[in-house]
C-alpha positions, 0 to 999 in steps of 0.5 A: 500500500502506498501512502499518498501523503508521504511526500508532504513531510519530505525535505524540499531542499538539502544542505550538505556540510560534507566535503567543505573542509574545516570551517570556523563558527562564523562560516558555518553560520553564514552558510546556514543563513544563506541556505535558509534565506534562499529556501525562504525566498523560494517559499519552501517549508521543509529543509534538511541540513546534513552535518555528519555525526562528527566521527572525523572531528578532532577528539571525535566531538561533533562541531557542526551539528550542535552549532547548526541545531542551536542556530536553526532553533533560534533563527527567526525564519525557522519554526522548529528544528530537530534531528532527522528521521533515520532514513534521512540521516538520523543523528547526522542530519537536522530537519527544519520547518520554515515559518 
């Protein structure tokens, strides 16, 4: 049986931080803000930010994910942000709903 409403929760745009090299906090915020602004201008409501799990970070401590989640949850254009469903990246991705 096919759920004809399944597509309604799917992200409409995706930002992937993999392969961007080492980023400082201000660069991460700038990339996120640009992505949010572009998504909002297009009228999108659901986005996916792929941060990775931080397994290759220094001391195995995730840097991008906690910063991105915090920034998304405090951004005026974001209604809510949460860890992605398992099939969309789970703990290595963040889903967000735009206002």
